[in-house]
C-alpha positions in Angstrom: 236.2 58.6 203.7 234.5 60.1 200.7 235.7 63.4 199.5 232.7 65.1 197.7 233.1 68.6 196.5 230.3 70.9 196.1 229.2 71.4 192.4 229.6 75.2 193.1 233.5 74.7 193.4 234.2 72.5 190.5 236.9 73.9 188.5 234.8 73.3 185.2 231.0 71.7 184.4 231.1 68.3 184.0 228.1 66.8 182.1 229.0 63.5 183.9 230.4 60.3 182.1 227.4 59.3 180.0 228.8 61.3 177.1 232.0 59.1 177.5 230.0 55.9 177.1 229.7 55.7 173.5 233.3 56.9 172.8 234.8 54.4 174.9 232.5 51.5 173.4 233.2 52.3 169.8 237.2 52.5 170.4 237.0 49.0 171.9 234.8 47.9 169.1 237.3 48.9 166.6 239.9 47.6 168.6 238.4 44.1 168.6 237.7 44.3 164.7 241.3 44.9 164.1 242.4 42.3 166.3 240.2 39.6 164.8 241.9 40.7 161.3 245.4 40.5 162.4 244.8 37.2 164.4 242.9 35.2 162.0 244.8 31.8 161.2 246.5 30.6 158.1 247.7 27.4 157.1 250.8 26.4 157.9 253.9 26.4 155.2 255.9 23.4 154.6 258.4 23.2 157.9 261.9 23.7 156.7 265.2 22.3 158.4 267.0 24.4 161.2 270.1 24.5 158.7 267.8 25.7 155.9 266.2 28.4 158.0 269.6 29.7 159.4 271.0 30.0 155.8 268.0 32.2 154.7 268.0 34.5 158.1 271.7 34.8 157.9 271.6 35.8 154.0 268.5 38.4 154.9 270.7 39.8 157.6 273.8 40.5 155.1 272.0 41.7 152.4 269.5 43.7 154.4 266.3 41.3 153.1 263.2 41.5 154.7 261.7 38.2 155.7 258.2 36.6 156.5 258.6 34.2 159.7 256.2 31.6 160.5 256.1 30.8 163.9 254.6 28.0 166.3 253.4 24.6 165.9 249.6 24.0 164.4 246.6 23.9 166.2 243.8 22.6 164.5 245.9 22.9 161.2 246.0 26.6 161.7 248.8 29.2 162.8 249.0 32.9 163.3 250.0 35.2 160.1 253.6 35.6 159.1 255.9 38.3 161.5 257.3 40.3 158.8 260.6 42.3 159.1 264.1 43.0 158.7 266.5 40.8 160.3 268.4 43.1 162.8 270.5 40.2 164.9 270.9 37.1 166.3 271.7 36.5 169.9 272.0 32.7 171.7 268.8 31.5 170.4 266.9 34.3 169.6 266.4 35.9 166.2 265.6 39.7 166.2 263.6 41.5 163.6 262.6 45.1 163.1 258.8 45.1 162.2 257.0 47.5 159.7 255.9 49.5 162.8 259.7 50.0 163.8 259.3 47.7 166.9 261.7 45.1 167.4 260.8 41.4 168.1 262.5 38.8 168.9 261.7 35.1 168.3 263.1 32.0 169.9 265.1 30.4 166.9 263.6 26.6 167.8 259.9 28.0 167.0 260.4 29.1 163.7 258.6 26.5 161.0 259.4 28.6 157.8 261.3 31.7 156.3 260.7 33.6 153.1 262.5 36.3 151.7 260.5 39.3 150.9 262.1 41.8 148.7 259.5 44.5 147.5 260.5 48.2 147.0 258.7 49.4 149.8 258.2 46.5 152.2 256.8 48.8 154.9 253.8 49.4 152.8 252.7 45.9 152.3 249.3 45.0 153.6 
């Protein structure tokens, strides 16, 4: 069943969807450009032992320091960019980070390759 309302009974004057197509396309293009930049592969760092990783994460948690965590296994000698944030906890095999934008992300401890301490004054302003 099709519900067609005569044009004279419309609540507002509609110029059809043609005016929106450029806006939708431009938003999509901006999103794709940002995703391409944020997902650029990086070279893998030296893989650390689980004991070293655990010590660094514990120090960061106790002293409210910021860390950069490299996760995953290299594919074609490349990895995704580091995850940067404050260590806010650990439960079972999960490490919880608070990211720059305020979101919380959990990372499987077995997937962590490398952890580095970051300690700038304004870590959220890093690019």
